[in-house]
N, C-alpha and C positions, 0 to 999 in steps of 0.2 A: 525780408527775403521773398523773392518772387515764387508764386505757387507753381506747382507742376503736377502732372498726372503720375500717380504711382501705380506700379504693377505688382510689387513684391512685398511692400512694407505697409503696415496699417496700424492705426492707433496713435498714441497709447490707448489700451482698453483696460478696464478694471479686471483684475484677476484675483480670485479668492486665495490663491497661494503666492502670487508673485507681485501683488500690489499693482502699480501702473506699468503695464507691460507693452513694450513696443514690439509688435508681432512681425516676424519675417517669414514669408512663405516661399520656399525654394522649390515648390512642387506644383505641377499643373492640378487644376481642380479634379477632385476625386481620383487621384492616382495613389494607390496604396496597396500593401500586401495583406491587408485585412479589409473586411466589409461589415463592420460591427453593426449589430442590430440597434444599438443605442446612439449611433453617430448623428450629430446634429446637421451634418452636411449631406445626408442621404446615402444611398448605395454607391459603392465604388464603381466607377465606369471602367477604370483601367487597373485591373488586378494583376500586379506585376511583383516580382521579387528580384529584379536586376537593377543595380545601381547605374544611373545614367547622368549625363550632363543635360538637364532639360532646358536651362537658360544660361546666359552668359553670367559667369561669376562676377565679372567686373560690374555688369549692370546692377546686379543685386547689391553689391557692396556700395556702389554709388548712391543708391537709394537709402541704404542704412545711414550712411554718413550724413546725407541731406536731412533725413528725418531727425536724426540725433541733434543736429544743429538747430533745427526748427523747433524742437521740443526740449531744449536744454533746461535742466533742472526739473523736468516733469516725468522722468523715466526711472523706474526702480530696477527693471531688468529689460535687456534685449533678449527676445525669446524666439528661437527658431521652432516653428510649430507646423505651419503648412496647412494646405487644404487636402492633405493626404499624409503620408509618412515621410518626414523630412530626411531620415537617414538614407532614403533612396536616391538622394542627390549626392553624387560621388564627389562633389566639390564642398561638401559640408565642413570638412575639417579646415580647408583653406579659408572659408568664410568665418568660421569661429576665430581662428588665429587673427585674421585681419580686423575683425570687429572688436576684438579685445583691446585694440589700440585706442579705442574711444574711452577706455578705463571705466566702462560700465560693466556690471556683472552679466554674464552670459548664461542663459538657461536653454535647455533643449527638451521639448516635450515629445516623447516618442512612444511607440507601442513596445519598444524593446525587442522586437522580433529579430532584428539583425545583429544583436550583440554577440551572437555565436561567431561572427566574423571578425577577425583581427583588425582589418582595415577600419571597420565601424567603431570598434572600441578605441582605436588610435585617434580617429576623427573626434570622438566625444571627449577624449582625455583632457582637452584644453578648456572645456566648458567649466563653469563654476557649479552649476546645479544641472543634473540630468533627472528628468521626471519620467521614468518608464511606467507602463501599466502592466498589470498582471491580474486578470480577473478570475482565473481558475487554473488549477494544476491538473485537472482531468482532461484528457484528450477529447473525449466526447463533449463535454461542456464547453471547452475551448472552441470547438467547431461550431457549436450552436450560437455562442455569444459573439465570437470574433469573425467567423466565417473566413478563415485564412486562405492564403495561396496554398496550393496543393503540396508545395515543397516544404511547408513549415510544420514542424511538430513541436508540441509544447515542452517535451523533455529536452530537446535541443535548445529551445528558447531560455529555459530555466538555467541550463548549463552556462549559456552565454552571459546571463545576468550575474551568476555567481562568479564567474571569471572576471567580469568587469569590475565587481566589488573589490576583488583582490588587488587590482592595479590602479583603480581610480582614486585620486587624492581629493576630489571635490565631494560635494554632497549628492547623495541619491535620495530623492523623494519619490517613493513608489506609490502609485495610485491603483486602487481597487474600485471598479464600478460595479455595484451590486444591482441586480435586476430581479424583481420579484419572481419567485418560483423557479429560478434557473441556477443561481449561484449563491443564494442566501441561506442554504441549509446547513445544519451542523456538520454534516460530512464534508461539504465543500469548504466551509470555513476552517475546519481542522486541517484539511490538506494545505490550504493557503498558509496557515500558521506554521506548519512544518517546514515549508519552503522558505518562508520569510526568515526563519532562523538561519538558513544557509546563506541567503542573499545579504542579510544584515544591513538593510537600508537605514539611512539616518532618520527618515520620517516615513510614516505610512499613512496615506490619506484614504478615507472611505468616501466615495462619491456615489451619487445616484442620478438617474436621468432627470434633469431639471428642465432643460430645453427640449423642444420637440424631437423625438428620436426618429431614426429611419423607419422603423416598423411601429405602426400605430398601436399594437397590442403590448408593446413594452411598458412596464410600470415600475416605479420605484418600490423597494421592499417596505413593509410596514414597520411601525416603530419597534415591535418585538424583535424583528430580524436585525435591526440596527443595534439594539441592546445585546443581542446574541453575538454580533460581530465584535463588539467591544469586549465582551466577556472571553471570547475565544482568541481574538487576535491581539488583545492586550492594549498597549499604548498606541492608539491610533487617533488620528485627527479627522473628525467628521466635517465634510463640506457639503452639507445637504440643503443649504439655503442659497437663494439668488445672490450673485455678487452685486455690490453696490459701488458706485463711483462714476467718474466721467469718462466718456469716450472721446479720444482726441481726433479732431477733424481739421486741425491746422493745415493750411495749404490748399484747402479747397474753396473756390470762388462760388461754387454752385451747390445749393443744399441737396438737390436730387442726386448729383454725382457723389456727394459725400456720404449720404445714407446708403446708396447702392453699394458703395465700396465696403462698408462695414457689414451690411446685412448679407452680403455674399459669403462672408467668412464667419459671421457671428450673429445668429438670430437674435433680434432685439424686441423687447416689449415696447408697447406704444409710449409709456412714460419715459423710457430710455431714449427713444427717438426724439420726442418733443424737447426734453431737457438738453440733449446733446445739440440739437440744431438751434435752440433758442439762444445759446451762448454766442453764436456767430451770424445768425440770420433772423430777419423779422418775418412775421406773418406765418409762424409755424404753430399748428394746432392739430386737433384730431381730424379736421376737415382737409388739411394738407396730406395727411397720411391716407385718408379714404380716396383722395384724388389720385395718389400714386398707385393704389390698388386697382382703382377703376381703369387706369391707363396701362395696367399690366406691368408696371415697373416694380411693384412689390407684391408679394402674395401673403395673405394672412393664414396662419395655422393656429388652431386652438388646441392646447394641450393642458389637460388637468385644470381646466377652467380659466386659463390665462391665454391671452392672445399674443402671438409672436409674429414677427414680420421677417420674411427672407426674400431673396431675389428668385425669380422663377426658375433659373437654371439649377438652383441648389437641390430641388426635388424633382427635376424633370424626368428621372428614370425610376421613380419610386414604384411604378407599377410593372416594370420589366421583370422578367424572370432572372434570377441571380444565377450566374454560372461561375464556377471555380475553374478558371482557365489561366494560361499564361498571358 
């Protein structure tokens, strides 16, 4: 099959929850209703809470179908995830329905903030797995961690999740990202435990910042806090280690374009880049990566002793002041 440039679909990439996931991005870069302190894509540039048609839904679907055919037999899930919050795309429901015709399972990774809206719950109702996040049930901590749009309140978000659980026939895999000194205390965890009993997710994942976060002072909790989370939250699944597996770059004729495409959405370690490119291209080693850094194509970030590589636009607003606006 002839290769083509892709704008909306990437991978498959290894996922600690979804196996080999074909990612679908229906949102412009850094367009979200949160600006989380731990986000690997940097601060939100477009903080909005209004659903829009950002791109042609037909163009997105065309890329999905092309990528499915190109990676036939290599995909465990088609995952709507985005470079922001995917439920802000008002065509998400249509995309899910049409994508299900591939007969591959559909997942949606969302912050869950818009589940209070009936139209969003309806859009997500056709997915097989919905993975919302809930990091705190305290309004103050919610604002510190997730830095939401001014119209969002944690009580309203929780009500939306509870309502979605009542009607959704698929699986809900809820994720909690713990940050040291912010939401890993006994009080915070007990509050989460109480609300989880209302939401009744099928799975609860405990995650920690593994890749470079937006704010450099963000740290994962210590082992004691992880043990405390297990004790208070009960039957949870920890995903505190790096994911392993292959990144899909089928369809790319140029190694530079291939790695730029993934690193814009998914910060990669040096070993991941080398192993990914070696499968399709010759002459790839650490010298090749350093050349891309020198030319300004990639940027190196060191986080907790590990080097990661991103494209420059991912962190271009890192030093700007954050404003909570429409």
